[in-house]
C-alpha positions as CSV (number, residue, x, y, z in Angstrom):
1,X,139.1,101.9,141.3
2,X,141.5,103.2,144.4
3,X,142.0,106.7,143.5
4,X,138.4,107.1,142.3
5,X,136.7,108.2,146.0
6,X,139.4,110.9,146.5
7,X,139.6,112.8,143.2
8,X,135.5,113.0,143.7
9,X,135.2,114.3,146.5
10,X,138.3,116.6,146.1
11,X,136.8,118.2,143.2
12,X,132.9,118.0,144.8
13,X,134.7,120.3,148.0
14,X,135.8,122.5,144.8
15,X,133.4,123.0,142.4
16,X,131.7,126.4,143.4
17,X,134.7,127.9,143.2
18,X,136.7,126.6,140.9
19,X,136.1,128.4,137.4
20,X,137.1,131.4,139.6
21,X,140.5,129.9,141.0
22,X,141.6,128.6,138.3
23,X,140.0,130.8,135.2
24,X,143.1,132.0,134.0
25,X,144.9,128.3,133.7
26,X,141.8,127.3,132.2
27,X,141.6,129.9,129.5
28,X,144.8,129.7,128.3
29,X,145.3,125.7,128.4
30,X,142.1,125.7,126.6
31,X,142.7,128.1,124.4
32,X,146.3,126.3,123.1
33,X,143.7,123.2,122.6
34,X,141.2,124.4,120.6
35,X,144.1,126.1,118.5
36,X,145.4,122.7,117.5
37,X,141.8,120.7,117.1
38,X,141.2,120.2,113.7
39,X,137.2,119.6,113.5
40,X,134.1,120.0,110.8
41,X,131.8,120.3,113.2
42,X,129.4,117.7,113.1
43,X,132.0,115.2,115.0
44,X,130.5,112.9,118.2
45,X,133.3,113.8,120.9
46,X,134.4,112.4,124.4
47,X,135.3,114.8,127.1
48,X,136.9,112.8,129.5
49,X,137.6,115.0,132.5
50,X,135.3,117.4,131.5
51,X,135.1,119.4,135.1
52,X,132.4,122.3,135.0
53,X,132.0,122.4,131.4
54,X,134.6,124.8,130.0
55,X,136.1,122.9,127.1
56,X,132.3,122.3,125.9
57,X,131.6,125.9,126.5
58,X,133.9,126.9,123.9
59,X,133.7,123.7,121.6
60,X,130.0,125.1,120.7
61,X,130.2,128.5,120.5
62,X,132.2,127.4,117.7
63,X,131.0,124.8,116.0
64,X,127.4,124.2,117.6
65,X,126.2,121.0,115.9
66,X,128.7,119.0,117.4
67,X,127.6,115.8,119.8
68,X,129.7,116.5,123.0
69,X,129.4,113.6,125.9
70,X,131.8,115.0,129.2
71,X,132.6,112.8,131.9
72,X,134.2,113.1,135.4
73,X,134.0,111.7,138.5
74,X,132.6,114.7,140.5
75,X,129.1,115.0,140.4
76,X,129.6,118.3,142.0
77,X,131.5,119.8,139.1
78,X,129.3,118.4,136.6
79,X,126.0,119.9,138.0
80,X,128.1,122.9,137.5
81,X,128.7,122.5,133.9
82,X,125.1,121.2,133.3
83,X,124.1,124.3,134.6
84,X,126.1,126.5,132.1
85,X,125.9,123.9,129.1
86,X,121.7,123.5,129.7
87,X,120.8,125.5,126.4
88,X,122.5,123.0,124.3
89,X,120.8,119.8,123.8
90,X,123.8,118.3,121.9
91,X,125.9,118.8,125.2
92,X,125.5,116.2,127.9
93,X,127.6,115.1,130.8
94,X,127.3,112.0,132.7
95,X,129.3,110.7,136.3
96,X,131.9,107.9,134.5
97,X,135.0,106.4,135.4
98,X,137.9,106.5,132.1
99,X,138.6,103.0,133.3
100,X,135.3,101.8,132.4
101,X,133.7,103.8,130.1
102,X,130.1,103.1,129.5
103,X,129.9,104.1,125.6
104,X,130.3,101.4,123.0
105,X,133.0,100.3,120.5
106,X,133.8,103.2,118.0
107,X,131.0,105.7,118.8
108,X,133.2,108.7,118.7
109,X,135.0,110.5,116.2
110,X,137.3,112.8,118.8
111,X,138.3,111.6,122.6
112,X,140.3,114.8,124.1
113,X,141.7,115.1,128.2
114,X,142.3,118.1,129.2
115,X,144.2,119.0,132.4
116,X,143.0,115.2,133.7
117,X,145.3,112.5,132.9
118,X,147.3,113.3,136.3
119,X,144.6,111.8,138.0
120,X,143.8,108.3,136.0
121,X,144.3,106.2,138.6
122,X,145.4,103.9,135.7
123,X,146.5,105.8,132.8
124,X,147.3,102.4,131.3
125,X,143.7,100.9,131.2
126,X,142.6,104.5,130.8
127,X,144.6,104.9,127.1
128,X,143.3,100.8,126.1
129,X,139.3,102.4,126.9
130,X,139.9,105.8,125.2
131,X,141.1,103.6,122.3
132,X,138.0,101.4,122.2
133,X,135.4,103.8,122.0
134,X,137.2,105.9,119.3
135,X,135.9,105.5,115.7
136,X,138.9,103.4,113.4
137,X,140.7,106.8,112.2
138,X,139.7,108.7,115.1
139,X,141.6,111.0,116.9
140,X,142.4,111.4,120.7
141,X,143.9,114.7,122.0
142,X,145.8,114.5,125.6
143,X,146.4,118.1,126.4
144,X,148.4,117.7,130.5
145,X,151.1,119.0,132.9
146,X,154.8,118.1,130.9
147,X,157.2,116.7,133.4
148,X,160.2,117.9,131.0
149,X,159.3,121.7,132.9
150,X,161.0,121.9,136.0
151,X,158.6,123.6,137.6
152,X,156.2,120.4,136.6
153,X,158.9,118.5,138.3
154,X,158.5,120.1,141.8
155,X,154.7,120.3,141.1
156,X,154.5,116.2,140.7
157,X,157.3,115.9,143.9
158,X,154.7,118.2,146.0
159,X,151.7,116.8,144.8
160,X,152.6,113.3,145.5
161,X,153.9,114.0,149.2
162,X,150.4,116.2,149.6
163,X,147.5,114.6,148.2
164,X,146.3,111.1,148.2
165,X,144.0,111.7,144.7
166,X,147.1,112.6,142.4
167,X,148.8,109.7,140.3
168,X,151.3,111.9,138.4
169,X,152.4,113.7,135.7
170,X,155.0,112.7,133.0
171,X,157.5,113.7,130.6
172,X,156.3,113.8,126.4
173,X,158.2,110.8,125.3
174,X,156.7,108.9,128.5
175,X,153.1,110.0,127.5
176,X,154.1,109.4,123.8
177,X,155.0,105.3,124.8
178,X,152.3,105.1,126.8
179,X,149.9,106.3,124.0
180,X,151.8,103.6,121.6
181,X,151.4,101.2,123.8
182,X,148.0,101.1,124.0
183,X,148.0,101.2,119.7
184,X,147.7,104.8,118.9
185,X,149.9,106.3,116.3
186,X,151.3,109.5,117.3
187,X,150.4,112.3,114.8
188,X,152.0,115.6,116.6
189,X,153.2,116.1,120.2
190,X,154.1,119.8,121.8
191,X,155.7,121.3,124.6
192,X,154.6,124.5,125.2
193,X,154.2,127.2,128.5
194,X,151.0,129.3,129.3
195,X,153.1,131.0,132.0
196,X,156.3,131.1,133.8
197,X,154.6,128.1,135.7
198,X,153.0,126.4,133.9
199,X,154.5,123.5,131.1
200,X,151.8,121.7,129.1
201,X,152.2,119.3,126.7
202,X,149.5,118.3,124.1
203,X,149.6,114.9,121.8
204,X,147.7,114.2,118.8
205,X,147.5,110.5,117.9
206,X,145.0,108.4,115.7
207,X,143.3,104.7,116.0
């Protein structure tokens, strides 16, 4: 894919200090996400854009019987994730592109993506693939920057100018429309802030 190599290179370089640099953002954004996940504890979960495995750490600490697969383009980030989650054999990581997921149709109960959608090279194809690997009545949850917040509009303009790997964030209605066109049924939409600067959105939908 056109954007795959820039993203991989960027995050391979960031891997060693990513968790420290983004600690506050990661903890606040993922706490908001976890609060809204409705899990029984035995689901198959796919995390798209898993990075260093922060979401996996939170999930298995609460639900140790989850079967979790985390994918990312950056081998550097995945190496950190594998080290962190080594004690949990039900959590695995692999390098993969969301536009061509190496998984069977209908394999997962939940597909989640946290703060990664703005890097997807082909967001429509990504949504189609995420829907394909979901079971019937499976759930998708997307957390990302929200362009309805003026700070994120400024960030969007700046990153488009300076970062070749960046693709763009959306208003909540724009992302909801994309998800509906991919065949999802929106269950809930939420806009919120975790700080003055960071305005986020969380959308949950069913296959």
